[in-house]
Structure formats: structure tokens, C-alpha cells
Backbone as JSON, one array per atom type, in Angstrom:
{
  "sequence": "MNPFSTAIWTESLKIRRSKLLWISLLASTLLPVMLGLTFSGLIGSQNAIEGETDVPGFMNHLGTAVSIGGLIGFGFVYSWIFGREYSDRTIKDLLALPLSRYGVAAAKLIVATVWCAVLAVLMFAVGGLTAWFVHLDGWSLETIVQSFTAYARLALMVICLCIPVAWMASVGRGYLSPLGFVVLTMVVANLSGSMGIAEYIPWAVPALLAVGSGDESIHLQAFSLTLPYLTGCIGFIGTLAWWRYADQT",
  "N": [[14.18, -33.64, 30.35], [16.7, -35.69, 28.79], [20.22, -36.26, 29.66], [21.83, -35.72, 27.36], [20.22, -34.11, 25.68], [19.93, -31.99, 27.41], [22.56, -31.06, 27.45], [22.86, -30.13, 24.82], [20.96, -28.07, 24.85], [22.12, -26.43, 26.77], [24.53, -25.65, 25.52], [23.47, -24.23, 23.4], [22.29, -22.15, 24.78], [24.53, -20.86, 25.75], [25.54, -19.67, 23.44], [23.44, -17.92, 22.81], [23.64, -16.08, 24.87], [26.01, -14.82, 24.45], [28.43, -12.56, 22.93], [29.11, -13.5, 20.51], [26.84, -14.3, 19.13], [25.58, -11.91, 18.16], [27.65, -10.76, 16.72], [28.18, -12.67, 14.72], [25.67, -12.75, 13.45], [25.53, -10.13, 12.48], [27.71, -10.08, 10.71], [26.91, -12.02, 8.83], [24.74, -10.77, 7.75], [25.6, -8.26, 6.86], [27.54, -8.74, 4.86], [26.24, -9.91, 2.43], [24.53, -7.74, 1.9], [26.27, -5.59, 1.35], [27.52, -6.67, -0.89], [25.35, -6.85, -2.66], [24.67, -4.13, -2.95], [26.94, -3.24, -4.21], [26.8, -4.66, -6.62], [24.58, -3.44, -7.72], [25.52, -0.95, -8.22], [25.23, 1.1, -6.45], [27.1, 1.53, -4.48], [30.66, 1.67, -4.67], [32.21, 0.33, -7.65], [30.83, -1.05, -10.56], [32.45, -1.99, -12.52], [34.5, -3.32, -11.36], [33.58, -5.81, -10.89], [33.64, -9.16, -11.82], [32.2, -10.84, -14.54], [28.61, -11.13, -15.19], [26.33, -8.62, -13.99], [23.89, -9.43, -12.94], [21.14, -11.23, -11.33], [21.79, -14.1, -11.34], [24.61, -13.87, -11.59], [25.17, -12.46, -9.26], [24.4, -14.32, -7.3], [26.28, -16.29, -7.8], [28.62, -14.98, -7.01], [27.98, -14.7, -4.34], [28.08, -17.32, -3.51], [30.82, -17.74, -3.85], [31.72, -15.99, -1.91], [30.82, -17.23, 0.5], [32.26, -19.55, 0.36], [34.84, -18.74, 0.79], [34.88, -16.68, 2.82], [33.44, -18.1, 4.69], [35.18, -19.96, 5.76], [36.57, -18.48, 7.6], [34.54, -17.32, 9.23], [32.85, -19.54, 10.06], [34.83, -21.14, 11.06], [35.64, -19.64, 13.25], [33.4, -19.89, 14.87], [33.42, -22.66, 15.62], [35.87, -22.63, 16.91], [35.38, -20.9, 19.07], [33.29, -22.19, 20.5], [34.52, -24.53, 21.41], [37.08, -23.76, 22.32], [36.66, -21.87, 24.33], [36.01, -23.2, 26.67], [38.39, -24.06, 27.72], [39.82, -21.67, 27.98], [38.19, -20.26, 29.76], [38.37, -21.94, 31.85], [36.48, -23.92, 32.41], [36.35, -26.51, 31.72], [36.67, -28.7, 33.42], [34.33, -28.64, 34.86], [32.48, -29.36, 32.91], [33.24, -32.0, 32.42], [32.46, -33.15, 34.73], [29.79, -33.51, 34.56], [26.79, -35.58, 34.39], [27.22, -37.12, 31.97], [28.66, -38.72, 29.18], [32.01, -38.24, 27.91], [32.06, -38.36, 25.17], [29.43, -37.59, 24.65], [29.38, -34.91, 25.55], [31.22, -33.65, 23.78], [29.98, -34.27, 21.34], [27.56, -32.89, 21.59], [28.46, -30.25, 21.55], [29.55, -30.17, 18.96], [27.25, -30.57, 17.4], [25.68, -28.3, 18.02], [27.41, -26.24, 17.13], [27.58, -26.85, 14.39], [24.9, -26.66, 13.55], [24.45, -23.96, 14.11], [26.24, -22.71, 12.31], [25.07, -23.53, 9.92], [22.64, -22.17, 10.11], [23.55, -19.52, 9.95], [24.59, -19.56, 7.36], [22.26, -19.97, 5.82], [20.86, -17.65, 6.53], [22.53, -15.72, 5.41], [22.19, -16.27, 2.68], [19.44, -15.77, 2.4], [19.24, -13.03, 3.06], [20.81, -12.08, 1.0], [19.22, -12.74, -1.25], [16.95, -11.12, -0.75], [18.15, -8.61, -0.81], [19.0, -8.48, -3.48], [16.51, -8.35, -4.71], [15.56, -5.94, -3.64], [17.3, -3.98, -4.65], [16.75, -4.2, -7.27], [18.01, -5.98, -9.16], [18.76, -7.33, -12.38], [16.93, -10.07, -13.74], [15.75, -11.21, -11.52], [13.89, -13.65, -9.89], [11.67, -15.91, -8.25], [12.08, -18.53, -8.95], [14.7, -18.49, -9.96], [16.1, -17.86, -7.64], [15.58, -20.1, -6.03], [16.77, -22.14, -7.56], [19.42, -21.29, -7.45], [19.96, -21.7, -4.8], [20.48, -24.4, -4.39], [23.1, -24.92, -5.41], [24.45, -23.12, -3.78], [23.93, -24.11, -1.17], [25.29, -26.49, -1.3], [27.96, -25.62, -1.43], [28.12, -24.27, 1.03], [27.75, -26.39, 2.84], [30.04, -27.89, 2.33], [32.01, -26.1, 3.25], [31.36, -25.91, 5.96], [31.91, -28.53, 6.77], [34.67, -28.51, 6.35], [35.45, -26.89, 8.4], [35.09, -28.28, 10.72], [37.41, -29.69, 11.7], [38.6, -27.59, 13.08], [37.49, -27.55, 15.6], [38.73, -29.75, 16.71], [41.4, -28.84, 16.72], [41.1, -26.74, 18.54], [40.57, -28.15, 20.84], [42.87, -29.72, 21.18], [44.79, -27.68, 21.32], [43.84, -26.36, 23.51], [42.44, -23.85, 23.76], [42.01, -20.62, 22.12], [43.98, -19.7, 20.29], [45.44, -21.7, 18.83], [43.42, -22.99, 17.13], [42.56, -20.75, 15.61], [44.92, -20.03, 14.39], [45.21, -22.31, 12.86], [43.06, -21.99, 11.09], [43.92, -19.73, 9.62], [46.2, -20.84, 8.48], [45.1, -22.86, 6.81], [43.78, -21.27, 4.93], [45.89, -19.9, 3.76], [47.31, -22.04, 2.64], [45.36, -22.94, 0.85], [45.22, -20.76, -0.91], [47.84, -20.69, -1.94], [47.94, -23.15, -3.18], [46.53, -22.83, -5.52], [48.2, -21.32, -7.23], [50.18, -23.16, -7.51], [49.03, -25.17, -8.9], [47.7, -27.32, -7.75], [45.28, -27.18, -6.57], [42.91, -28.68, -6.69], [43.45, -30.84, -5.13], [43.57, -30.04, -2.56], [41.69, -29.84, 0.24], [40.55, -27.46, 1.4], [40.57, -25.68, -0.66], [38.79, -26.53, -2.51], [35.92, -25.74, -2.34], [35.97, -22.97, -3.17], [37.12, -23.29, -5.67], [35.16, -24.78, -6.93], [33.09, -22.94, -6.84], [33.85, -20.9, -8.6], [34.44, -22.31, -10.83], [33.56, -23.91, -13.94], [31.98, -25.85, -16.53], [34.29, -27.99, -18.1], [36.06, -27.94, -15.96], [34.54, -28.23, -13.63], [33.51, -30.78, -14.07], [35.84, -32.26, -13.95], [36.46, -31.95, -11.27], [34.56, -33.53, -10.01], [35.46, -36.14, -9.99], [37.26, -36.75, -7.87], [37.93, -34.65, -6.09], [35.63, -33.49, -4.95], [34.87, -35.06, -2.85], [36.68, -34.6, -0.87], [36.25, -32.37, 1.02], [34.13, -33.42, 2.62], [35.31, -35.75, 3.59], [37.35, -34.62, 5.08], [35.82, -33.34, 7.04], [34.73, -35.58, 8.35], [37.05, -36.73, 9.41], [37.82, -34.68, 11.16], [35.63, -34.73, 12.91], [35.76, -37.32, 14.05], [38.32, -37.16, 15.16], [37.95, -35.1, 17.06], [36.06, -36.22, 18.85], [37.55, -38.44, 19.71], [39.71, -37.2, 20.98], [38.47, -35.88, 23.14], [37.57, -38.09, 24.47], [39.82, -39.73, 25.12], [42.04, -38.13, 25.8], [44.03, -36.59, 28.36], [42.45, -34.45, 30.42], [43.06, -32.94, 32.59]],
  "CA": [[15.09, -33.93, 29.24], [17.83, -36.55, 29.11], [21.46, -35.49, 29.78], [22.34, -35.25, 26.07], [19.38, -32.98, 25.27], [20.28, -30.88, 28.29], [23.85, -30.53, 27.01], [22.61, -29.35, 23.61], [20.27, -26.86, 25.27], [23.09, -25.58, 27.48], [25.44, -25.06, 24.54], [22.69, -23.23, 22.66], [22.11, -21.02, 25.68], [25.81, -20.14, 25.8], [25.61, -18.82, 22.25], [22.42, -16.87, 22.92], [24.05, -15.08, 25.86], [27.35, -14.35, 24.13], [28.56, -11.56, 21.88], [29.25, -14.21, 19.24], [25.54, -14.31, 18.46], [25.34, -10.66, 17.43], [28.74, -10.56, 15.76], [27.98, -13.58, 13.59], [24.48, -12.3, 12.72], [25.87, -8.9, 11.78], [28.58, -10.41, 9.58], [26.13, -12.75, 7.82], [23.8, -9.84, 7.15], [26.29, -7.15, 6.21], [28.28, -9.16, 3.66], [25.4, -9.93, 1.23], [24.0, -6.4, 1.62], [27.34, -4.83, 0.69], [27.72, -7.25, -2.21], [24.22, -6.46, -3.48], [24.79, -2.71, -3.25], [28.01, -3.11, -5.2], [26.29, -5.14, -7.9], [23.62, -2.47, -8.25], [26.21, 0.28, -8.53], [24.95, 2.13, -5.45], [28.4, 1.81, -3.86], [31.75, 1.07, -5.42], [32.15, 0.36, -9.11], [30.45, -2.32, -11.17], [33.53, -2.43, -13.4], [35.38, -4.2, -10.59], [32.93, -7.1, -10.76], [33.84, -10.07, -12.94], [30.98, -11.5, -14.96], [27.39, -10.34, -15.32], [25.85, -8.0, -12.76], [22.48, -9.77, -12.76], [20.91, -12.07, -10.17], [22.65, -15.29, -11.35], [25.98, -13.48, -11.29], [25.23, -12.1, -7.85], [24.36, -15.54, -6.51], [27.58, -16.96, -7.96], [29.56, -14.28, -6.13], [27.6, -15.0, -2.96], [28.66, -18.64, -3.26], [32.26, -17.55, -3.67], [31.92, -15.34, -0.61], [30.67, -18.19, 1.59], [33.31, -20.56, 0.26], [36.08, -18.15, 1.3], [34.63, -16.06, 4.11], [32.92, -19.08, 5.63], [36.29, -20.6, 6.46], [36.89, -17.63, 8.75], [33.39, -17.18, 10.12], [32.47, -20.82, 10.65], [35.98, -21.59, 11.85], [35.62, -18.92, 14.52], [32.33, -20.47, 15.68], [33.93, -23.89, 16.22], [36.95, -22.27, 17.82], [34.82, -20.31, 20.28], [32.5, -23.15, 21.26], [35.39, -25.5, 22.07], [38.22, -23.13, 22.98], [36.29, -21.07, 25.49], [35.97, -24.03, 27.86], [39.74, -24.08, 28.28], [40.19, -20.3, 28.36], [37.4, -19.89, 30.95], [38.64, -22.98, 32.86], [35.23, -24.62, 32.76], [36.39, -27.84, 31.14], [36.47, -29.7, 34.49], [32.91, -28.64, 35.2], [31.79, -30.15, 31.89], [33.55, -33.41, 32.58], [31.8, -33.64, 35.94], [28.37, -33.7, 34.29], [26.38, -36.99, 34.22], [27.18, -37.36, 30.52], [29.96, -39.18, 28.72], [32.82, -37.26, 27.18], [31.54, -38.38, 23.8], [28.2, -36.81, 24.61], [29.7, -33.48, 25.68], [31.82, -33.2, 22.53], [28.98, -34.37, 20.28], [26.61, -31.79, 21.77], [29.12, -29.04, 21.07], [29.66, -30.25, 17.5], [25.92, -30.4, 16.83], [25.28, -26.89, 18.16], [28.25, -25.44, 16.25], [27.21, -27.14, 13.01], [23.57, -26.08, 13.3], [24.57, -22.5, 14.09], [26.88, -22.35, 11.04], [24.07, -23.71, 8.88], [21.69, -21.05, 10.24], [24.22, -18.33, 9.43], [24.68, -19.69, 5.9], [20.92, -19.74, 5.27], [20.58, -16.23, 6.72], [23.31, -14.98, 4.42], [21.55, -16.44, 1.38], [18.14, -15.1, 2.43], [19.49, -11.59, 2.99], [21.28, -11.82, -0.36], [18.08, -12.76, -2.16], [16.15, -9.92, -0.5], [18.92, -7.45, -1.27], [18.93, -8.48, -4.94], [15.17, -7.86, -5.06], [15.41, -4.55, -3.21], [18.07, -3.08, -5.53], [16.23, -4.42, -8.62], [18.95, -6.6, -10.09], [18.12, -7.98, -13.52], [16.78, -11.52, -13.7], [15.27, -11.72, -10.23], [12.64, -14.42, -9.85], [11.7, -16.92, -7.2], [12.66, -19.75, -9.54], [16.15, -18.3, -10.03], [16.62, -17.92, -6.27], [15.51, -21.5, -5.58], [17.79, -22.89, -8.29], [20.72, -20.88, -6.95], [20.16, -22.19, -3.43], [21.05, -25.75, -4.43], [24.56, -24.79, -5.52], [24.93, -22.4, -2.59], [23.87, -25.03, -0.03], [26.38, -27.47, -1.48], [29.2, -24.95, -1.04], [28.08, -24.0, 2.46], [27.95, -27.66, 3.53], [31.46, -28.21, 2.21], [32.79, -25.21, 4.11], [31.1, -26.32, 7.35], [32.69, -29.76, 6.99], [36.08, -28.15, 6.41], [35.72, -26.17, 9.65], [34.97, -29.18, 11.87], [38.72, -29.92, 12.33], [38.96, -26.47, 13.97], [37.11, -27.99, 16.94], [39.81, -30.65, 17.14], [42.55, -28.01, 17.03], [40.79, -25.99, 19.76], [40.67, -29.09, 21.95], [44.29, -30.07, 21.35], [45.5, -26.48, 21.73], [43.27, -25.9, 24.77], [42.18, -22.42, 23.73], [41.62, -20.0, 20.86], [45.07, -19.36, 19.38], [45.76, -22.81, 17.92], [42.43, -23.15, 16.06], [42.56, -19.59, 14.72], [46.12, -20.19, 13.56], [44.91, -23.37, 11.9], [42.2, -21.39, 10.06], [44.78, -18.91, 8.77], [47.07, -21.74, 7.72], [44.34, -23.5, 5.74], [43.5, -20.29, 3.89], [47.15, -19.66, 3.05], [47.57, -23.24, 1.82], [44.38, -22.95, -0.24], [45.61, -19.74, -1.89], [49.08, -21.09, -2.6], [47.71, -24.33, -4.01], [46.07, -22.4, -6.84], [49.36, -20.94, -8.04], [51.0, -24.36, -7.72], [48.3, -26.09, -9.76], [47.26, -28.52, -7.03], [44.12, -26.77, -5.77], [41.88, -29.71, -6.64], [43.84, -31.86, -4.17], [43.58, -29.4, -1.26], [40.26, -29.76, 0.63], [40.08, -26.1, 1.69], [40.51, -24.92, -1.9], [37.76, -27.11, -3.37], [34.7, -24.93, -2.48], [36.21, -21.79, -4.01], [37.36, -23.78, -7.02], [33.86, -25.17, -7.45], [32.26, -21.74, -6.98], [34.25, -20.11, -9.76], [34.66, -23.19, -11.96], [32.43, -24.26, -14.8], [32.31, -26.68, -17.68], [35.18, -29.14, -17.93], [36.71, -27.89, -14.67], [33.64, -28.81, -12.64], [33.44, -32.21, -14.34], [37.07, -32.83, -13.44], [36.39, -31.94, -9.82], [33.66, -34.56, -9.51], [36.13, -37.43, -9.91], [37.93, -37.01, -6.6], [38.05, -33.5, -5.21], [34.4, -33.14, -4.26], [34.74, -35.86, -1.62], [37.69, -34.19, 0.11], [35.71, -31.62, 2.16], [33.35, -34.3, 3.5], [36.26, -36.63, 4.26], [38.01, -33.79, 6.08], [34.87, -33.16, 8.13], [34.64, -36.84, 9.1], [38.29, -36.86, 10.18], [37.74, -33.73, 12.26], [34.61, -35.2, 13.85], [36.31, -38.47, 14.77], [39.45, -36.69, 15.96], [37.45, -34.35, 18.2], [35.48, -37.16, 19.82], [38.62, -39.26, 20.27], [40.49, -36.39, 21.9], [37.71, -35.68, 24.36], [37.4, -39.37, 25.17], [41.04, -40.37, 25.59], [43.08, -37.21, 26.25], [44.02, -36.18, 29.76], [41.88, -33.11, 30.47], [43.39, -32.3, 33.86]],
  "C": [[16.21, -34.86, 29.71], [19.11, -35.72, 29.12], [21.98, -34.94, 28.45], [21.53, -34.06, 25.56], [19.67, -31.75, 26.12], [21.6, -30.24, 27.87], [23.69, -29.68, 25.75], [21.93, -28.03, 23.96], [21.23, -25.88, 25.96], [24.05, -24.9, 26.51], [24.72, -24.0, 23.71], [22.51, -21.97, 23.49], [23.38, -20.19, 25.79], [25.95, -19.2, 24.61], [24.65, -17.65, 22.36], [22.86, -15.76, 23.86], [25.44, -14.51, 25.59], [27.32, -13.28, 23.05], [28.71, -12.22, 20.51], [27.96, -14.21, 18.44], [25.37, -13.08, 17.58], [26.42, -10.38, 16.4], [28.52, -11.41, 14.52], [26.75, -13.18, 12.77], [24.78, -11.05, 11.9], [26.72, -9.19, 10.54], [27.8, -11.1, 8.46], [25.11, -11.86, 7.12], [24.5, -8.77, 6.32], [26.95, -7.54, 4.9], [27.39, -9.21, 2.42], [24.8, -8.57, 0.88], [25.04, -5.57, 0.88], [27.58, -5.35, -0.73], [26.59, -6.84, -3.15], [24.27, -4.99, -3.87], [25.88, -2.45, -4.28], [27.54, -3.56, -6.58], [25.33, -4.15, -8.53], [24.27, -1.16, -8.64], [25.96, 1.39, -7.53], [26.2, 2.49, -4.65], [29.46, 1.13, -4.71], [31.55, 1.2, -6.92], [31.8, -1.02, -9.65], [31.55, -2.86, -12.08], [34.49, -3.38, -12.69], [34.82, -5.61, -10.45], [33.16, -7.94, -12.01], [32.54, -10.77, -13.27], [29.8, -10.56, -15.02], [26.94, -9.81, -13.96], [24.34, -8.22, -12.61], [22.35, -10.71, -11.56], [21.74, -13.36, -10.2], [24.11, -14.97, -11.04], [26.17, -13.12, -9.83], [25.24, -13.35, -6.97], [25.65, -16.34, -6.64], [28.63, -16.31, -7.06], [29.25, -14.53, -4.66], [28.12, -16.38, -2.57], [30.16, -18.57, -3.05], [32.56, -16.94, -2.32], [31.81, -16.32, 0.54], [31.76, -19.24, 1.54], [34.65, -20.06, 0.79], [35.87, -17.57, 2.7], [34.11, -17.03, 5.15], [34.02, -19.81, 6.39], [36.68, -19.81, 7.7], [35.73, -17.62, 9.74], [33.01, -18.47, 10.81], [33.6, -21.37, 11.53], [36.01, -20.92, 13.21], [34.54, -19.48, 15.44], [32.81, -21.74, 16.38], [35.03, -23.6, 17.24], [36.4, -21.73, 19.14], [34.1, -21.35, 21.13], [33.39, -24.16, 22.01], [36.5, -24.81, 22.87], [37.88, -22.38, 24.24], [36.27, -21.9, 26.78], [37.34, -24.1, 28.53], [40.16, -22.7, 28.75], [39.46, -19.86, 29.63], [37.56, -20.89, 32.09], [37.36, -23.66, 33.35], [35.22, -26.05, 32.26], [36.14, -28.91, 32.2], [35.01, -29.77, 34.91], [32.11, -29.46, 34.19], [31.99, -31.64, 32.1], [32.9, -34.01, 33.82], [30.31, -33.87, 35.73], [28.04, -35.18, 34.12], [26.17, -37.33, 32.74], [28.57, -37.77, 30.09], [30.7, -38.07, 27.99], [32.4, -37.21, 25.72], [30.32, -37.48, 23.69], [28.45, -35.32, 24.69], [30.26, -32.94, 24.37], [30.8, -33.22, 21.39], [27.96, -33.25, 20.38], [27.2, -30.48, 21.25], [29.2, -29.03, 19.54], [28.3, -30.02, 16.84], [25.49, -28.94, 16.88], [26.09, -26.0, 17.22], [27.84, -25.62, 14.79], [25.86, -26.52, 12.65], [23.66, -24.56, 13.22], [25.22, -22.01, 12.8], [25.9, -22.49, 9.89], [23.04, -22.58, 8.9], [22.3, -19.77, 9.66], [24.32, -18.36, 7.91], [23.33, -19.42, 5.24], [20.54, -18.27, 5.4], [21.29, -15.39, 5.67], [22.67, -15.08, 3.03], [20.23, -15.69, 1.33], [18.3, -13.59, 2.32], [19.99, -11.21, 1.6], [20.15, -11.78, -1.36], [17.2, -11.53, -2.0], [16.85, -8.66, -0.99], [18.87, -7.34, -2.79], [17.58, -7.98, -5.42], [15.02, -6.37, -4.76], [16.13, -3.58, -4.15], [17.72, -3.32, -7.01], [17.3, -4.94, -9.59], [18.2, -7.33, -11.19], [18.04, -9.49, -13.31], [16.27, -12.08, -12.4], [13.94, -12.44, -10.41], [12.78, -15.46, -8.78], [12.33, -18.21, -7.7], [14.18, -19.66, -9.59], [16.78, -18.42, -8.64], [16.64, -19.37, -5.77], [16.58, -22.34, -6.27], [19.19, -22.56, -7.78], [21.01, -21.46, -5.57], [20.78, -23.58, -3.42], [22.56, -25.72, -4.49], [25.15, -24.12, -4.29], [24.97, -23.33, -1.38], [24.98, -26.06, -0.1], [27.71, -26.86, -1.03], [29.25, -24.73, 0.46], [28.33, -25.28, 3.27], [29.41, -28.08, 3.48], [32.3, -27.4, 3.19], [32.59, -25.58, 5.58], [31.9, -27.58, 7.68], [34.18, -29.44, 7.15], [36.45, -27.45, 7.72], [35.6, -27.08, 10.88], [36.33, -29.5, 12.5], [39.18, -28.79, 13.24], [38.59, -26.82, 15.41], [38.18, -28.9, 17.53], [41.03, -29.84, 17.55], [42.33, -27.21, 18.31], [40.93, -26.89, 20.99], [42.12, -29.45, 22.23], [45.07, -28.87, 21.88], [44.99, -25.87, 23.01], [43.07, -24.38, 24.81], [41.83, -21.94, 22.34], [42.75, -19.9, 19.84], [45.36, -20.47, 18.37], [44.72, -22.97, 16.81], [42.4, -21.97, 15.1], [43.8, -19.6, 13.83], [45.92, -21.26, 12.5], [44.03, -22.84, 10.76], [43.02, -20.56, 9.09], [45.66, -19.79, 7.9], [46.32, -22.4, 6.57], [44.03, -22.54, 4.6], [44.75, -19.98, 3.08], [47.47, -20.83, 2.12], [46.63, -23.29, 0.62], [44.75, -21.95, -1.32], [46.86, -20.15, -2.65], [48.87, -22.27, -3.53], [47.23, -23.96, -5.41], [47.23, -22.05, -7.75], [50.26, -22.13, -8.34], [50.31, -25.4, -8.58], [47.82, -27.35, -9.08], [46.01, -28.23, -6.2], [43.07, -27.87, -5.65], [42.21, -30.83, -5.66], [43.88, -31.3, -2.73], [42.13, -29.18, -0.82], [39.75, -28.34, 0.78], [40.02, -25.21, 0.45], [39.35, -25.37, -2.79], [36.5, -26.25, -3.46], [34.88, -23.7, -3.37], [36.43, -22.19, -5.46], [36.05, -24.17, -7.69], [32.97, -23.96, -7.7], [32.58, -20.95, -8.23], [34.42, -20.97, -11.0], [33.39, -23.45, -12.75], [32.91, -25.21, -15.88], [33.19, -27.85, -17.33], [35.82, -29.16, -16.56], [35.83, -28.52, -13.59], [33.52, -30.31, -12.83], [34.67, -32.91, -13.79], [37.04, -32.92, -11.92], [35.56, -33.1, -9.28], [34.35, -35.91, -9.31], [36.66, -37.72, -8.51], [37.78, -35.85, -5.6], [36.8, -33.21, -4.39], [34.17, -33.96, -2.99], [35.68, -35.38, -0.51], [37.12, -33.37, 1.27], [34.93, -32.49, 3.15], [34.26, -35.26, 4.26], [37.0, -35.87, 5.36], [37.11, -33.57, 7.29], [34.75, -34.41, 8.98], [35.88, -37.04, 9.97], [38.27, -35.91, 11.38], [36.76, -34.16, 13.32], [35.15, -36.34, 14.7], [37.45, -38.03, 15.68], [39.01, -35.93, 17.19], [36.88, -35.27, 19.27], [36.56, -38.0, 20.49], [39.44, -38.48, 21.28], [39.74, -36.2, 23.22], [37.55, -36.97, 25.16], [38.68, -39.85, 25.81], [42.09, -39.43, 26.13], [42.92, -36.9, 27.73], [43.58, -34.72, 29.84], [42.21, -32.37, 31.77], [44.43, -31.22, 33.68]]
}
């Protein structure tokens, strides 16, 4: 394998041998199961659920869950993959590899992004199986496939919004700065709703799209829907630039 492929394989191996693997898998499995059990009335109260308690309603809530919870979960993945090198003092070992700094950072970004996508797909798959197992009304393969398009769009937005966390982990040289950044983005996203500027805040757009419909969704298409992708591009460029030009000693 060439050095870049080796770097990707090494980063993947780090995840496989870490507790992050099992924690992230457990979270992505438990959340849709609990949501499905609540929708079926087996736990909690169906009266607390807004909207219909059928499969389309369940999938809408699953999209809302990934648009909000994904900021925490995916953000933690990017934070761990980049921040651990500074906390474990292995950053100098990485820079000594026969691979450019761009290549090292790009390998980490690719592995983090792919892993977040895998977790998002797992969450949707478990949600679909849970909806079938508890016999929610309206379950059909066609409904599940149609719901996946909207869900995948939300998940992709959230992943893009979490890419700047890698930049914050690199600048902050550890875990605290990126995790603080994740909390800050969620606070800003929540406050933006009460201030009436949510459509201009990238981290609020996925949740706004998940719960919006009709004229609100049409309004979002004009400008807001590009913000998450633009934020992801800025985070990607910023991360590569930091690893290339910053003093890592």
C-alpha cells in the first residue's frame, strides 16, 4: 500500500481498538430503539409525542434526533480522532511518517467522515427494524426507502457541520476546545430559534429542516440549505491549513 492508504488503514485500526467504537455503536443503536418503543407505547407515553405515531412520524422524529444528537455524537468522533494525538503526545510521531501533513490530516478526516456516515446508516437501519418489530402503522419497504432520502440529507448536513470540530481539536491541541465548541454551537442554534434567525445559523438548519414543512422548507432552499456544506468546506480547508502551516512542536 502507498503511504496515504497506510495512513487511512492506521486511523481505522485506531478506532477498531478503542472504546469509541463500542460507545458510538451503542449510542447509535440505543437511540432509535428507545424512540421506537416510545412510539409504540411500550415505554413512556405516546401523548408526549408530537404528530402521528406511525412510521412516517417515527422517521421524521428519527431525522430530528440525528440533526440534534448528531452534533454531539459526530462532533465527539472528530474531536477524538484529532484531539487524541495531542493528548497522547503522538503528534510528533505522525509528522515523522513518510507522508505530507496534508496527507495525515486528510486521512483522519476521511476516516472520521466515513465512520460518522456508518453510524448514521446504522441508526436508520435499527430504526427501521424497530418500527417493524413493534408493528408501527404504515410500515412498508417503500416508506422506509422514501424516508431514507430525507434522513440521509440531514445526516450529511450534520456531518459537514461537525468537520470544523477537527479544526478546533487541532488548534486547541486536545479534547476540551472541540467539545466546548460543540456545546457552543448547540447553544447558539437553540438561541437562534427564539431570536428568529435560525435560518442563518448553520448548526440550526438541519433541525429546522427536520421539523419544517411547506412554506418554511421552501424558504430554507433559497440560502440556508447551503450553509452546512459551506461550513464543512471551511472546516476542511482550515484543518488542512493548520496541519500544514502551524508549528506542531
